[in-house]
Residue, then its C-alpha position, 0 to 999 in steps of 0.5 A: x492474521x491474513x494469510x495466503x499460501x505464500x504470504x501473511x499480512x500482519x500488524x506493525x511491530x517494533x522490530x519493523x522500525x529498521x526496515x521502515x527506516x530503510x524503505x521510507x528514506x529511499x529517495x528512489x521511492x519518494x515520488x510514489x508517496x509524495x515524500x519530501x524529506x527523510x523520516x527520523x528513526x524516532x518518528x518511525x518508532x512513534x508511528x509504529x507505537x501508535x499503529x495499533x490505533x483503530x482504523x476508524x480513529x487513525x483513518x489509515x492502516x499499514x500491514x507488513x507483508x511477510x513471505x513464509x518460505x520453508x519455515x523462514x519468514x522474511x518481511x518483503x513489503x507493506x500495503x497501506x490503506x489511507x484516506x479511510x472514509x467510513x461514512x462513504x465506505x472507501x479508502x485509498x490503497x497502496x503497496x510497496x514490495x522490496x526491490x529484490x522481491x519484485x516481479x515474483x507475483x507477491x504484490x498481486x497476492x498481497x493486493x488480493x488479500x487486502x482487497x478481500x480484507x477490506x471488502x469482507x471484514x471492513x465491508x468497504x464499498x470501494x477502494x481507489x489507487x493513484x498510479x503515476x502514468x509512466x508506472x506500467x507495472x503498477x497500472x498492470x497490477x491494479x488492472x489485473x485485480x479488477x481496478x478500472x481507470x476512472x480518471x487522469x490527473x494531468x501534470x499532477x506530480x512534479x519531479x525536478x523540472x518535469x511534470x507527470x500525469x497520474x491515473x486514478x483507479x477504482x474498484x467497486x465491491x460488487x457484493x455489497 
């Protein structure tokens, strides 16, 4: 397990299906993950059952974020590695914190843990993140953790009849 003072990043467990079902079917979050339709409970159960596949085989990894507070453990979010490319030693990264736990520093702490894991354990050369231009909180989070804006994709995301720009941010492992 990957730990900090307050948080623990851990593998998916079958008990996480209900929480994933709630989060993945929250239409208010769909624009962040390019989701177009609801996920069935069966699909999520299969995803969790197959989540033990090696990152080199599945090209992705999701870790749940647990908050440990006075011996009480609450799952407050997840952090994803996606588009894992072992040949070029890079991956995309995304993070989601439950609404009631936002603005408490947990995303920053979890992102720091995951960056450390990817650079020291997986030995990746770089991480990248895609952030909607209007998402000042996420932009601030990634920039605070050392990510640099390297590009702007104009009118990249559609929401109804409007288009939004998306930034691409990148973090290079300077110790590699």
